C-alpha positions, 0 to 999 in steps of 0.5 A: 499499499505504501508503494502505491501511495508513493507512486501516486505522489511521484506521478502527481508531482511530476504532472504538476512540474510538467504543467508549471513548465508548460505555463512558463513556456507560454509566458516566455513565448509571449514575452519574446513575441513582444520583444520582437516588436521593439525592432519595428520603430513605426508601429502604432497601437491599433485603436478601436472606436466604440463610441456610438456615432451621433 
């Protein structure tokens, strides 16, 4: 019974570490994509007009 509990604890720990590393990779990828835009000097932010016209 102790071996089963030990295996379950190891698998849940491994799953948590894999999930955390996947989340970290997503954050790094987004940060890297934003850093690529710094090389373009003439990019302006896109503005969406949401006010109703009169």
